[in-house]
N, C-alpha and C positions, 0 to 999 in steps of 0.2 A: 199476597198476605203479608209478607215481610216488608214489602214496599209501602203498604197501607200503614203499618206500625211506624215506619220511619217518617212518613208524611205527617202522621198524627203527632209524633214527638216534635218534629220541626215546627208544626203549628203552635204547639203549646209553648215552646221556647220563644217563638216570635211574640206571642201574646204576653209572656212574662217580661220580655224586653220592653215592650210598649208600656206595660204597667209600671215597670221600674223607672222608666223615663218620666212617666206622669207623676209618680211619687217623688222623684228627685226634684221636679219642677215645683211641686207643692211645698216641699220642705224648704227649697230655696226662697220661695215667696214668703213663707211664714218667718224664716230667719231674718229676711230683709225687714219685714214689718216689726219683728221683735226689736231689731237694732234701732229702727226709727222711734219706737215707743220708749226704749231705754234712753235715747238721746233727749227725747221730749221730757221725760221724768227728771233727768239730770238738770235740764235747763229750768224746769219749773221749781225744782228744789232750790236751785241757786237763786232764782228770783225771790222765792219765799224767804230765804235766809237774808237776802239783801233788804227786803221790805221789813223784816222783823228788826234787823239792825238799825235801819233808818227810823223806824217807829220808836225803838228804845232810845236812840240818841236824841230824837226830837222831844221825847217825854222826859228825858233825863233819868230814866229808870232802866233797870235791867229786866228784860222779859224772862219770866220763869215759866217753864212748862208745868202747868198744874192740871190735876184732874178736874174735869167739870163736876159741878156739885151733884149731879144726878148719879154719880158712880158710887 
């Protein structure tokens, strides 16, 4: 009886350890993807800023952020 309880507890602990490892791997993959997406957003924002500056300098005007007319 006591041995069955101990085996049951050990089984539960082993399953929890497996679940924890699985969750850790999932969090790691998600963080890696978030880091990649942040780097991509930063690069795209930089390119957009460069393009806006280029367009402004070629047009000889300053680009102003304005609300679209439908707002």
